[in-house]
Structure formats: structure tokens, C-alpha cells
C-alpha positions as CSV (number, residue, x, y, z in Angstrom):
1,M,3.5,11.4,13.7
2,G,4.2,11.5,10.0
3,V,4.2,8.0,8.6
4,L,6.1,6.9,5.5
5,S,7.7,3.9,4.0
6,D,9.6,2.9,0.9
7,I,10.7,6.4,0.0
8,H,13.4,4.9,-2.3
9,V,15.4,8.2,-2.6
10,C,17.8,8.0,-5.5
11,D,17.4,11.1,-7.7
12,D,16.2,14.7,-7.7
13,E,12.5,13.6,-8.3
14,S,12.4,11.2,-5.4
15,E,14.3,13.6,-3.1
16,A,11.8,16.4,-4.0
17,S,8.9,14.0,-3.2
18,F,10.4,13.2,0.2
19,R,10.9,17.0,0.9
20,H,7.3,17.7,0.0
21,A,6.0,15.0,2.4
22,L,8.2,16.3,5.2
23,E,7.0,19.9,4.6
24,Y,3.4,18.7,4.9
25,F,4.4,16.9,8.2
26,R,6.1,20.1,9.4
27,D,3.0,22.2,8.6
28,S,1.0,19.6,10.5
29,E,3.2,20.1,13.5
30,V,4.2,16.4,13.9
31,D,6.2,15.3,16.9
32,G,8.1,12.7,14.9
33,V,8.3,10.9,11.5
34,I,8.3,7.1,11.0
35,I,10.0,5.7,7.9
36,A,9.5,1.9,7.8
37,G,12.4,1.0,5.6
38,D,13.7,1.3,2.1
39,M,15.0,4.8,2.5
40,A,17.7,4.3,-0.2
41,D,16.8,2.8,-3.5
42,H,20.2,1.3,-4.7
43,G,21.7,0.8,-1.3
44,L,24.1,3.8,-1.7
45,A,25.4,6.0,1.1
46,Y,25.0,8.9,-1.4
47,E,21.2,8.2,-1.2
48,L,21.3,8.4,2.6
49,F,23.2,11.7,2.2
50,R,20.3,13.0,0.0
51,I,17.8,11.9,2.7
52,S,19.8,13.5,5.5
53,R,20.2,16.8,3.8
54,T,16.5,16.9,3.0
55,W,15.5,16.1,6.6
56,Y,17.8,18.7,8.1
57,S,16.7,21.3,5.7
58,V,13.1,20.8,6.7
59,F,13.8,20.1,10.4
60,P,17.1,21.8,11.2
61,K,18.6,20.2,14.3
62,D,15.5,17.9,14.4
63,R,13.3,20.9,15.2
64,R,10.1,22.4,13.8
65,P,9.9,26.2,13.2
66,D,8.3,26.6,16.6
67,G,11.4,25.0,18.2
68,A,9.7,21.7,19.2
69,H,11.7,18.5,18.7
70,V,10.8,16.2,15.9
71,E,11.9,12.6,16.5
72,K,13.4,10.4,13.7
73,V,11.9,6.9,13.9
74,F,13.6,5.3,10.9
75,V,14.6,1.8,10.1
76,Y,16.6,0.2,7.2
77,G,14.9,-2.0,4.7
78,N,16.1,-4.5,2.1
79,H,16.9,-1.9,-0.5
80,D,19.2,-0.1,2.0
81,A,21.0,-3.4,2.4
82,F,21.4,-4.3,-1.3
83,D,24.8,-5.2,-2.7
84,N,24.6,-4.0,-6.2
85,T,28.3,-3.5,-6.7
86,H,28.6,-6.3,-9.2
87,R,25.8,-5.1,-11.5
88,D,26.6,-3.3,-14.8
89,W,24.0,-0.6,-14.2
90,Y,25.6,0.1,-10.8
91,K,29.0,0.7,-12.3
92,A,27.4,3.1,-14.8
93,L,26.0,5.4,-12.1
94,P,27.5,8.9,-11.8
95,K,30.8,9.0,-9.9
96,E,29.2,11.4,-7.5
97,Q,26.8,8.7,-6.4
98,L,29.4,6.0,-6.2
99,K,32.1,7.8,-4.3
100,L,30.6,7.3,-0.9
101,G,30.2,3.6,-1.4
102,P,27.3,1.2,-0.6
103,V,25.5,1.4,2.7
104,F,26.3,-2.2,3.6
105,E,30.1,-1.6,3.8
106,N,29.6,0.5,6.9
107,Y,25.9,0.5,7.7
108,G,26.4,1.5,11.4
109,G,28.8,4.3,10.5
110,N,26.6,5.6,7.8
111,W,23.7,5.7,10.2
112,K,25.8,7.7,12.6
113,K,27.1,10.0,9.9
114,Y,23.8,10.9,8.2
115,F,21.3,10.6,11.0
116,M,23.5,11.8,13.9
117,E,22.6,8.8,16.1
118,D,24.5,5.6,17.2
119,F,23.3,2.6,15.3
120,S,21.6,-0.3,17.1
121,Q,19.9,-3.3,15.3
122,I,16.9,-2.9,17.5
123,Y,16.3,0.3,19.5
124,M,13.6,1.9,21.5
125,K,12.6,5.6,21.6
126,E,10.0,7.6,23.4
127,V,7.9,10.4,21.8
128,K,5.5,12.4,24.0
129,G,5.4,9.5,26.5
130,Y,4.7,6.8,23.9
131,K,7.3,4.1,23.2
132,F,8.5,3.1,19.7
133,V,10.4,-0.2,19.2
134,C,12.3,-0.2,15.9
135,C,13.9,-3.2,14.1
136,H,16.2,-2.8,11.1
137,W,16.4,-5.1,8.2
138,S,19.4,-7.4,8.9
139,F,22.5,-6.7,6.9
140,E,24.0,-10.0,8.2
141,N,21.4,-12.5,7.2
142,H,19.5,-10.4,4.7
143,R,16.2,-11.0,6.3
144,Q,13.8,-9.1,8.6
145,E,14.3,-11.6,11.4
146,C,16.9,-10.3,13.8
147,G,16.1,-10.6,17.5
148,A,13.0,-8.4,17.8
149,P,10.9,-11.0,19.6
150,E,13.5,-11.4,22.3
151,F,13.9,-7.6,22.6
152,V,10.1,-7.1,23.1
153,K,9.9,-9.9,25.6
154,A,12.8,-8.5,27.5
155,H,11.0,-5.1,27.8
156,A,7.6,-6.6,28.4
157,A,7.2,-4.9,31.8
158,E,7.5,-1.4,30.3
159,L,5.5,-2.2,27.1
160,A,2.5,-4.0,28.7
161,G,-0.7,-2.3,29.7
162,E,-3.5,-0.4,28.0
163,K,-1.3,2.5,26.7
164,P,-0.3,1.9,23.1
165,F,3.2,1.3,22.0
166,F,4.4,1.2,18.5
167,Y,6.6,-1.3,16.6
168,I,8.3,-0.6,13.3
169,Q,10.0,-2.9,10.8
170,H,10.2,-3.1,7.0
171,A,8.5,-6.4,6.1
172,H,4.9,-7.0,6.9
173,L,4.2,-9.1,9.9
174,A,3.0,-12.4,8.7
175,H,-0.8,-13.0,8.5
176,T,-1.7,-9.4,9.4
177,C,-2.2,-6.4,7.1
178,N,-3.4,-7.2,3.6
179,G,-4.0,-10.8,4.6
180,D,-2.2,-13.9,3.7
181,W,-2.1,-12.9,0.0
182,T,0.2,-9.9,0.5
183,W,3.8,-9.9,-0.8
184,G,6.9,-9.9,1.4
185,E,5.9,-11.1,4.8
186,D,8.3,-12.0,7.6
187,D,8.6,-15.4,9.2
188,G,5.7,-14.9,11.7
189,A,7.8,-14.7,14.9
190,M,6.8,-11.1,15.6
191,T,3.1,-11.9,14.9
192,E,3.3,-14.5,17.6
193,T,5.2,-12.3,20.0
194,L,2.8,-9.3,19.7
195,K,-0.2,-11.5,20.3
196,A,0.6,-11.0,24.0
197,F,0.4,-7.2,23.6
198,P,-3.1,-6.1,22.6
199,N,-1.8,-2.5,23.0
200,A,0.8,-3.0,20.3
201,I,0.5,-1.2,17.0
202,A,2.9,-2.4,14.3
203,F,3.9,-0.4,11.1
204,S,5.5,-2.1,8.1
205,G,6.1,-1.4,4.4
206,H,7.7,-3.5,1.6
207,S,4.6,-4.4,-0.4
208,H,3.8,-0.9,-1.6
209,D,0.1,-1.8,-1.3
210,P,-1.9,1.5,-1.6
211,L,-3.6,3.2,1.4
212,T,-6.9,3.0,-0.6
213,D,-7.1,-0.6,0.5
214,G,-8.8,-0.8,3.9
215,R,-6.9,-4.1,4.6
216,D,-3.8,-2.1,5.2
217,L,-5.2,-1.8,8.7
218,W,-5.5,-5.2,10.4
219,Q,-6.7,-6.0,13.9
220,G,-6.5,-9.3,15.7
221,E,-4.7,-9.8,19.0
222,F,-2.9,-6.6,18.2
223,T,-3.0,-4.0,15.4
224,S,-0.8,-4.0,12.2
225,I,-0.7,-1.3,9.6
226,G,0.8,-1.3,6.1
227,T,2.3,2.0,5.2
228,A,2.2,1.9,1.4
229,S,5.0,3.7,-0.4
230,L,6.1,7.3,-1.0
231,R,7.8,6.3,-4.3
232,Y,5.1,4.2,-6.1
233,V,2.3,1.9,-5.2
234,L,1.3,-1.6,-6.4
235,P,-2.4,-2.5,-6.1
236,I,-2.9,-6.0,-5.0
237,G,-2.9,-8.5,-7.8
238,G,-5.4,-10.7,-9.6
239,R,-7.4,-8.0,-11.3
240,E,-7.5,-7.8,-15.1
241,N,-5.4,-4.6,-14.9
242,S,-3.0,-5.6,-12.1
243,S,-0.3,-8.2,-11.8
244,M,-0.7,-11.8,-10.6
245,D,2.5,-12.9,-8.8
246,G,3.5,-16.6,-9.3
247,E,1.1,-17.2,-12.2
248,S,3.0,-18.7,-15.2
249,R,0.0,-18.6,-17.5
250,N,-1.0,-15.4,-19.3
251,I,-3.6,-14.4,-16.6
252,P,-4.7,-11.6,-16.5
253,S,-4.6,-11.3,-20.2
254,Q,-6.4,-8.4,-22.0
255,M,-5.3,-5.2,-20.2
256,P,-2.0,-3.6,-19.3
257,E,-1.1,-3.3,-15.6
258,I,-2.2,0.1,-14.2
259,A,0.8,2.2,-13.2
260,G,1.2,3.8,-9.8
261,H,4.7,5.1,-10.4
262,Y,3.6,8.8,-9.9
263,C,1.6,8.0,-6.8
264,H,3.0,8.9,-3.4
265,H,1.2,7.7,-0.2
266,G,1.8,8.6,3.4
267,M,-0.1,9.2,6.7
268,V,-0.4,11.5,9.6
269,M,-1.2,9.6,12.8
270,S,-2.7,11.5,15.7
271,V,-2.8,9.8,19.1
272,Y,-5.5,10.7,21.6
273,D,-6.5,9.2,24.9
274,D,-9.5,7.4,23.5
275,R,-8.6,6.9,19.8
276,I,-6.0,7.1,17.1
277,T,-6.7,8.6,13.7
278,F,-4.8,8.0,10.5
279,E,-5.1,10.7,7.8
280,R,-4.3,9.0,4.5
281,R,-2.8,11.3,1.9
282,E,-1.5,11.2,-1.7
283,F,1.3,13.6,-2.1
284,Y,1.5,13.8,-5.9
285,Y,-1.8,15.7,-6.2
286,D,-1.9,16.7,-2.5
287,E,-5.2,15.0,-1.8
288,S,-7.0,13.0,0.8
289,L,-7.4,9.4,0.0
290,G,-10.7,9.2,1.9
291,D,-12.1,9.4,5.4
292,D,-9.6,9.1,8.2
293,W,-9.2,5.6,9.7
294,V,-10.3,5.8,13.4
295,M,-9.1,3.2,15.9
296,P,-10.8,3.3,19.3
297,L,-8.6,3.0,22.4
298,P,-8.2,0.7,24.2
299,K,-8.5,-1.8,21.3
300,G,-11.0,-4.2,23.0
301,A,-11.0,-7.9,22.9
302,D,-13.4,-8.1,19.9
303,A,-10.9,-6.2,17.6
304,P,-13.5,-3.9,16.2
305,L,-11.4,-3.2,13.0
306,S,-10.7,-6.9,12.2
307,F,-11.4,-8.0,8.7
308,A,-14.3,-10.1,9.9
309,N,-15.9,-7.2,11.8
310,M,-15.3,-4.8,8.9
311,A,-16.9,-7.2,6.5
312,K,-20.1,-7.0,8.6
313,T,-20.1,-3.2,9.0
314,A,-18.3,-1.7,6.0
315,P,-20.7,0.3,3.7
316,I,-21.5,-1.4,0.4
317,P,-20.8,0.7,-2.7
318,Q,-23.7,1.1,-5.1
319,F,-24.1,2.5,-8.6
320,A,-26.1,5.7,-9.0
321,G,-29.6,5.2,-10.3
322,N,-28.8,6.2,-13.9
323,A,-25.6,4.1,-14.2
324,A,-25.4,2.0,-17.3
325,V,-23.1,-0.5,-19.0
326,T,-21.8,0.5,-22.4
327,L,-20.2,-1.8,-24.9
328,S,-17.8,-0.8,-27.7
329,P,-18.0,-2.5,-31.2
330,F,-15.4,-5.3,-31.6
331,F,-12.0,-4.0,-32.5
332,M,-8.6,-5.4,-33.3
333,G,-6.3,-4.8,-30.3
334,E,-3.4,-6.4,-28.4
335,D,-3.5,-8.3,-25.2
336,R,-1.0,-7.6,-22.4
337,Y,1.6,-9.8,-24.0
338,G,1.5,-8.2,-27.4
339,K,-0.7,-10.7,-29.2
340,A,-3.1,-9.2,-31.7
341,T,-6.7,-10.2,-30.8
342,E,-10.3,-9.1,-31.4
343,Q,-11.6,-7.4,-28.2
344,I,-14.6,-5.6,-26.8
345,E,-14.5,-2.9,-24.2
346,V,-17.0,-2.9,-21.3
347,S,-17.4,0.6,-19.6
348,F,-19.4,1.9,-16.7
349,P,-19.3,4.8,-14.3
350,A,-16.9,4.9,-11.3
351,V,-18.6,4.6,-7.9
352,L,-17.4,7.5,-5.8
353,S,-18.3,8.7,-2.3
354,K,-19.2,12.1,-3.6
355,D,-22.1,10.6,-5.5
356,T,-23.1,7.5,-3.5
357,G,-21.5,7.9,-0.1
358,V,-18.8,5.2,-0.5
359,R,-16.1,4.6,-3.1
360,A,-15.7,1.2,-4.7
361,F,-12.5,-0.7,-4.2
362,D,-12.8,-2.6,-7.4
363,Y,-15.5,-4.0,-9.8
364,E,-16.7,-7.5,-10.6
365,V,-17.5,-8.0,-14.3
366,Q,-19.2,-11.2,-15.3
367,I,-20.3,-12.7,-18.6
368,E,-23.8,-14.3,-18.5
369,Q,-25.2,-16.5,-21.2
370,R,-28.9,-17.4,-21.7
371,Y,-30.2,-20.6,-23.0
372,A,-33.8,-21.6,-22.8
373,D,-34.9,-21.0,-19.2
374,L,-31.3,-20.9,-17.8
375,T,-28.9,-18.0,-17.3
376,T,-25.4,-19.1,-16.3
377,V,-22.1,-17.2,-15.6
378,T,-19.4,-18.2,-18.0
379,G,-16.6,-15.8,-17.0
380,T,-15.7,-13.5,-14.2
381,K,-13.1,-10.7,-14.0
382,H,-12.3,-8.1,-11.4
383,V,-10.9,-4.7,-12.5
384,Y,-9.6,-1.5,-10.9
385,S,-10.6,1.9,-12.0
386,A,-7.6,3.4,-13.8
387,H,-6.7,5.8,-11.0
388,C,-7.9,3.9,-8.0
389,F,-4.8,4.9,-6.0
390,Y,-5.4,8.6,-6.3
391,G,-8.0,10.8,-4.6
392,E,-11.5,10.8,-6.0
393,S,-11.1,14.0,-7.9
394,H,-8.6,12.2,-10.2
395,D,-10.6,9.0,-10.6
396,Q,-13.8,10.2,-12.2
397,D,-13.5,8.7,-15.6
398,D,-15.6,5.7,-16.6
399,V,-14.1,2.3,-15.6
400,K,-13.1,0.0,-18.5
401,C,-12.7,-3.8,-18.6
402,I,-11.6,-5.5,-21.8
403,F,-12.6,-9.0,-23.0
404,A,-11.2,-10.9,-25.9
405,K,-13.8,-12.1,-28.3
406,D,-12.6,-15.6,-27.7
407,E,-13.6,-15.3,-24.0
408,L,-17.3,-14.8,-24.9
409,P,-20.0,-17.4,-25.5
410,R,-20.3,-18.4,-29.2
411,M,-23.7,-20.0,-29.6
412,F,-26.0,-18.2,-27.1
413,E,-27.1,-14.7,-26.2
414,Y,-24.8,-13.1,-23.6
415,R,-24.5,-10.0,-21.5
416,F,-22.2,-8.3,-19.1
417,V,-23.1,-7.9,-15.4
418,V,-21.1,-5.4,-13.3
419,R,-21.0,-5.0,-9.5
420,P,-19.1,-2.5,-7.4
421,C,-17.1,-4.1,-4.5
422,E,-15.5,-3.1,-1.3
423,C,-12.2,-4.6,-0.2
424,Y,-13.7,-7.0,2.4
425,G,-15.8,-8.8,-0.2
426,G,-19.1,-7.0,-0.1
427,K,-20.8,-6.3,-3.4
428,G,-23.4,-3.7,-4.5
429,E,-26.4,-4.3,-6.8
430,P,-25.5,-5.1,-10.4
431,I,-26.0,-3.1,-13.6
432,C,-26.2,-5.0,-16.8
433,S,-25.7,-4.5,-20.5
434,D,-28.4,-5.4,-23.0
435,W,-28.4,-9.0,-24.2
436,Q,-26.2,-9.5,-27.2
437,K,-26.9,-11.7,-30.1
438,P,-24.9,-15.0,-30.4
439,L,-21.6,-14.6,-32.2
440,E,-22.3,-17.8,-34.2
441,R,-25.3,-20.0,-35.1
């Protein structure tokens, strides 16, 4: 199965990206394609038309070149349900895009028109003997919650057992993939429902969290997988060069947010009797994002891929033996908010699997100060490499982390200590800059 989400088709570029992913799936001889919501970007029927014409040009009559059927496993997301008709930018769109109207005006009829199937808020399909339960974003209450728990319980007899079944919705299932800090979860009802089905594998999108984050795959009582985005990705926040949702202070402060707008993620899922593999791919450069995720079947009561188990077993990234921390001279720069400030740049080599066997997820950069017989940490930042969401071949530059001069100790010697980290919290051995003289005496 090809796996996509958040394709946000709205123009020639996004339509071409969708076509490219479908062509890869076609050449991989998939039996179906999952799209976990946000197919349209502005909620326009014209955008569904673009998606439809691209699909049927790659899979005419829902068939591969060898004649095998390719199943559509699509659901609406919140962007498909948007009502933007009152917005000035909406009215300024080309007449060609507006003439078919918004999706919400006839979402069932639009589904039938462009995907050649009757619309049902919740539906079930079968692909090669495996069941797929699909739940659309609700156009009525503008939320993800719309009867899926009751549907799954009503079909419990056909879904229960060791054989996997697959559940697709747009919003992440609460407290599953990416942990409690992810953006855009549902109300938790489906999480509670699927706890009774250890053979359930859920797919969701919405957060755009990249597939370079191992926490996109969660296991507990069941399995939940975040599907990233084919349009653009948003690395999880709190790093010096990522966002920090809900924080009113200027934190992070010294670096602009890294841009994943030309980064297109998707997967190919292969289901075997004893395992499921997930090939993670970036379609802008056509590269692998790392080793396939491998999920043993049946899942097992200990949830081998749970965050807790992965924290115990995930390989720890380490710097190569000759890695060093380099400091720039102080320079006058601007912080993220345009304020002129004196800054220093800390740089160090990226930790890549081709060199050390495992790629770092991010990096911890600490300031230490030394006074008499004590060395203390006075500041800590985490930073991503500039192209962490691409394949390794496009992420080989040195990693940079910027500090304002005002963030450094004034009266004591100080140095920078850097550790490569994996996404579950493990940290490699540090490399350190030389001790620097006090800024003031």
C-alpha cells in the first residue's frame, strides 16, 4: 500500500508532486493507496478535480499497467471541509478554481463525482483480504469525532483476531504517535476503542511531523502511525530552529525556523504473514529517509515498538572520533524577531549513519561555566540539522547553533558542550569547544 497524507493539492506544483508519488507507488506495484486527509488545500471542488485527474491518469480505471486493481483508501480532512468563501484571498482566486464551488456545499456529491464511489461518513473496504476502516473528517461538526468508535464496535466480530486490520482518519489518535506533545489530536475516543484490538493499525496525518521522527510509529495496546505530509513537513517544536506552539515569550530566539516546504514524505507499506515493513521516502529528491521500519506480527503483549522499549534498544548516535566544535568570532546579527544583537555561531559535524551507523535526530548544545573547582551548566538548547527532514545525502553540512552574547556567562570561563541525540531521549558522548575567556572581569 502507498501511504500519503496532507497532499494539499491546489496548484500545478502540488499536483505534480502528487503525480510523482503515485508513479512511484505504481512502479512499486501497490495494491492500494491510503490518503489520510487534507487532499484539497482550500476546500475547493476544483482541487478534488485535480486529484481525480491525476489519479486516473496514473491508475486508469483504478488499475496498474499489469491490469491489477488499485484500491482508493481516501478520507477527507479539515482542509477539505474548510469554508473559505468569506475570505478576500478566496474571492481573488482564478475563476477556473471557483466555478466548481467549495467541497462542503456538496461533499457527498463531490466524492461521487471525482472518486466514482458513493460517500459514507465511515466505510470499510477490503484489500487482498485485509480490512480498512476509514473515517472522514466531519463536515457537520467540524471535528474528527463522528461515530467511528460505534462503527468499530459494531463490526468487532469481523475485525477481532490476530490478523491486522487498518484504521484511517485525519487527526492523530490522542496519546499515540508523536506522544502527548503532538499538534492536532482527536478527543481520545478512538484510542480507547482500539485498545480492545491489539491487531489494529491506525494511520493519521494533520501534524505534518516528518517521517525522520521515529515517534511517528507508536505501539501500546494497538499500533498508531503518523503519515507526515506530501506537501510540507513541520519538525516537532522547541528546538532553537523550530517553532514552539503556545509560547508567548520569544523562545526560541536566535535562529529562524527551518523550512520544510520543499519536502515531500510518504511510505510504502508491505504486509507479510510475520511482519509489516514501512519504507519511508522523501519524494522531492527521491531518497530513502532511513532504514525501513519493521513491525513484527502478531504485535505481542509487550508492544516491542513502544516508546519505552525503543528507548531501551534504539542505537545511540555518536560523533566520529575526529569531530570538533568550532566557534565563530562574535558578530552583529538579528534574532528570529528582527532585533539586532551580538551573536556567536557554534558549529559541529552532522552525525550520519553512513559514518557512525546511526543518524542523529537532533543535538543538545549546552553552555558550561567554570569557577574554582565547579563546572556548572548555565544554558541548554536543542537544534536540528538544517536538512534533517531530507535523506542523508542532502544533510551533510555542519550543524549550526547560534547564541546571543547576552546568553553567555559574563564573569567566568565558559565552553560549549554538544551531544547527538536520538528521538527517544538517548544521548551520545559529548564533544566540547575549548574554554573561552570571561567576557568581563
